[in-house]
Structure formats: structure tokens, C-alpha cells
C-alpha positions as CSV (number, residue, x, y, z in Angstrom):
1,X,81.2,-0.1,-68.0
2,X,77.3,-0.4,-67.2
3,X,74.3,1.3,-68.3
4,X,73.2,4.0,-66.1
5,X,70.8,3.6,-63.2
6,X,68.1,5.6,-65.1
7,X,68.7,3.3,-68.1
8,X,68.6,0.0,-66.1
9,X,65.3,1.1,-64.3
10,X,63.6,2.3,-67.3
11,X,64.8,-1.1,-68.9
12,X,63.2,-3.3,-66.2
13,X,60.1,-1.4,-65.5
14,X,59.3,-1.5,-69.1
15,X,59.8,-5.2,-69.2
16,X,57.8,-5.8,-66.4
17,X,55.0,-3.7,-68.0
18,X,55.2,-5.7,-71.1
19,X,54.9,-9.1,-69.3
20,X,51.8,-7.6,-67.3
21,X,50.2,-6.2,-70.2
22,X,50.9,-9.5,-72.4
23,X,49.6,-11.3,-69.4
24,X,46.4,-9.3,-69.1
25,X,45.9,-9.2,-72.8
26,X,46.1,-12.9,-73.2
27,X,43.9,-13.7,-70.4
28,X,41.1,-11.0,-71.1
29,X,40.5,-11.9,-74.8
30,X,39.5,-15.4,-73.6
31,X,36.7,-14.0,-71.3
32,X,33.0,-13.5,-72.0
33,X,31.7,-10.2,-72.3
34,X,31.4,-8.8,-68.9
35,X,32.2,-5.9,-66.4
36,X,35.4,-7.6,-65.3
37,X,36.5,-8.0,-69.1
38,X,36.0,-4.2,-69.8
39,X,38.0,-3.4,-66.6
40,X,40.8,-5.4,-67.8
41,X,40.6,-4.0,-71.2
42,X,41.0,-0.7,-69.6
43,X,44.1,-2.0,-67.5
44,X,45.5,-3.3,-70.6
45,X,45.2,0.1,-72.3
46,X,46.4,2.0,-69.2
47,X,49.6,-0.2,-69.2
48,X,50.0,0.3,-72.8
49,X,50.0,4.1,-72.8
50,X,52.5,3.6,-69.7
51,X,54.7,1.6,-71.9
52,X,54.6,4.0,-74.6
53,X,55.5,6.9,-72.2
54,X,58.4,5.1,-70.6
55,X,59.7,3.9,-74.1
56,X,59.8,7.6,-75.2
57,X,61.9,8.5,-72.1
58,X,64.1,5.3,-72.5
59,X,64.7,6.3,-76.2
60,X,65.6,9.9,-75.0
61,X,67.8,8.8,-72.3
62,X,69.7,6.4,-74.8
63,X,70.1,9.3,-77.1
64,X,71.7,11.5,-74.3
65,X,73.9,8.7,-73.1
66,X,75.9,6.5,-75.1
67,X,75.5,2.8,-74.3
68,X,78.4,0.9,-72.7
69,X,81.0,-0.5,-75.0
70,X,80.6,-4.0,-76.2
71,X,83.3,-6.5,-75.4
72,X,86.3,-6.0,-77.8
73,X,86.4,-9.9,-78.7
74,X,82.8,-9.7,-79.8
75,X,82.5,-10.5,-83.6
76,X,81.4,-8.0,-86.2
77,X,78.2,-9.8,-87.2
78,X,77.4,-10.0,-83.6
79,X,77.9,-6.2,-83.1
80,X,75.4,-5.6,-86.0
81,X,73.0,-8.1,-84.6
82,X,72.9,-6.6,-81.2
83,X,72.6,-3.0,-82.7
84,X,69.6,-4.3,-85.0
85,X,67.8,-6.1,-82.3
86,X,68.0,-3.2,-79.9
87,X,66.7,-0.7,-82.7
88,X,64.0,-3.2,-83.6
89,X,63.0,-3.7,-79.7
90,X,62.7,0.2,-79.5
91,X,60.6,0.3,-82.4
92,X,58.3,-2.5,-81.4
93,X,57.9,-1.0,-77.8
94,X,56.7,2.4,-79.4
95,X,54.7,1.0,-82.3
96,X,53.0,-1.8,-80.4
97,X,51.1,0.6,-77.9
98,X,50.0,2.8,-80.8
99,X,48.6,0.0,-82.8
100,X,46.6,-0.7,-79.9
101,X,45.2,3.0,-79.6
102,X,44.6,3.0,-83.5
103,X,42.7,-0.4,-83.2
104,X,40.7,0.9,-80.3
105,X,39.9,4.3,-82.1
106,X,38.9,2.2,-85.3
107,X,36.6,-0.2,-83.3
108,X,34.9,3.0,-81.6
109,X,36.3,2.3,-78.2
110,X,37.6,5.2,-76.3
111,X,41.1,5.2,-74.4
112,X,40.9,7.0,-71.3
113,X,44.2,7.0,-69.6
114,X,43.8,5.8,-66.1
115,X,40.2,6.5,-66.2
116,X,40.9,10.3,-66.2
117,X,42.5,11.4,-69.3
118,X,40.8,10.9,-72.6
119,X,42.9,10.3,-75.6
120,X,41.9,11.4,-78.7
121,X,40.7,9.0,-81.4
122,X,43.4,8.5,-83.9
123,X,41.2,7.2,-86.7
124,X,37.4,7.3,-87.3
125,X,35.2,4.3,-86.3
126,X,35.6,1.7,-89.0
127,X,35.0,-1.9,-87.9
128,X,36.9,-3.8,-91.0
129,X,39.8,-1.7,-90.2
130,X,39.6,-2.2,-86.5
131,X,39.5,-6.0,-87.2
132,X,42.8,-5.6,-89.4
133,X,44.4,-3.6,-86.8
134,X,43.7,-6.3,-84.3
135,X,45.6,-8.7,-86.4
136,X,48.5,-6.2,-86.8
137,X,48.5,-5.5,-83.0
138,X,48.5,-9.4,-82.3
139,X,51.3,-9.8,-85.2
140,X,53.5,-7.0,-83.6
141,X,53.2,-8.5,-79.9
142,X,54.3,-12.1,-81.4
143,X,57.0,-10.4,-83.1
144,X,58.1,-8.8,-80.0
145,X,57.9,-12.1,-78.0
146,X,60.3,-13.6,-80.6
147,X,62.7,-10.8,-80.4
148,X,62.7,-10.5,-76.8
149,X,63.5,-14.3,-76.4
150,X,66.3,-13.9,-78.9
151,X,67.6,-10.8,-76.9
152,X,67.5,-12.9,-73.5
153,X,69.0,-16.0,-75.2
154,X,71.9,-13.6,-76.4
155,X,72.5,-12.0,-73.2
156,X,72.6,-15.7,-71.4
157,X,75.0,-16.9,-74.1
158,X,77.3,-14.2,-73.4
159,X,77.1,-14.9,-69.7
160,X,77.4,-18.4,-69.6
161,X,79.2,-19.4,-72.9
162,X,81.2,-16.4,-73.7
163,X,81.9,-15.4,-70.2
164,X,82.0,-11.7,-70.8
165,X,80.3,-8.7,-69.0
166,X,77.4,-8.2,-71.4
167,X,74.7,-9.1,-69.0
168,X,76.3,-7.3,-66.4
169,X,75.8,-4.1,-68.1
170,X,71.9,-4.0,-67.7
171,X,71.5,-6.7,-64.8
172,X,72.6,-5.1,-61.5
173,X,72.7,-8.2,-59.5
174,X,75.6,-9.7,-61.4
175,X,79.2,-8.7,-60.7
176,X,81.6,-7.9,-63.3
177,X,83.9,-11.0,-64.2
178,X,87.0,-9.3,-62.9
179,X,85.4,-8.4,-59.6
180,X,83.6,-11.9,-59.2
181,X,87.0,-13.7,-59.5
182,X,88.6,-11.7,-56.6
């Protein structure tokens, strides 16, 4: 059994958006102050808001549709680890954009989604708090990177070592083992 096309599309769109946001975020922080840097900060925020909206849609979709069953041979600790890592991924993908928004608010930098929709400041301007939130935002992103790498490693282990259909559930290009052997 596979995830629905909607779940797969949301998953891979969020993955692409996260990779893009992380790439822009890492690049922009090293630039000197300039119009280009300000533009990249805006794009980074737009992508972050989009990730948040897509993640909300993904969580709502997931609550409405059960995940495909895990292979019966999967050990209990692996099932618990899979559930815990998925919950942690959902939490991080929702919390990281909010931490960026909080940081921007505290630093006194308005967030205007797509250059059109001004978002309300969540906090009053407070540079010390903004600087602390910058560290929180960076730490959460580092945590997300580690969890994503573990998530991907587990999926690859299931595909190449366990030789089960865990990866097939979310990756449309991979055929189920029973179909691939025909």
C-alpha cells in the first residue's frame, strides 16, 4: 500500500521547499548588507511561510488519511522510531517557520508574504530576544537536518538492506518488490 498522491505531492514539495529555503538561508547570511541580501531574506521568508502552509495541509491530510501499513516483519522498536521521527519531522516543519517569524518580529523586520500580504508581528521589537531567536532558528534547522538524514538513511536501509517496500510507499518511481520481480 502507498501514500495517496496528495500526500506524496505534499511530501516532495515540502522537501524541495526546505532544501531551497536552507540553501538560500545559508547563502544569504554570508553576504554583505545589500539590496540583493534583502531580496534573498524576503525570498527565504516567503519560502518559509509556504512551507508552513504546506505542512499544515500535510498534517490535515495525514489526520484524514491513515498512513500505509508498515511491513509486518518490522521490529517493534523500528515502528516506534518511525512514528517518533515522523512526529518530530511534522513538529519541526511547523515550528521552524514560526521561529523565523518570531525572530523577524523581535528584530523589527516586517514579514510581507510574496511582497503583498503583510503578516502581523508576533512580538514587540526586542533585539536581545531577536538574537536569541536567531540561535533557536538555527538550532531547530540543524536538528531538522539531522532528523531528515536519519529519515532518509532509514528509508534507504529498508530498500537496500531489508528489501521491503517502505521506500515504495512515498517514492513513486520505485515499484513494489512483488511487481519488480515479475
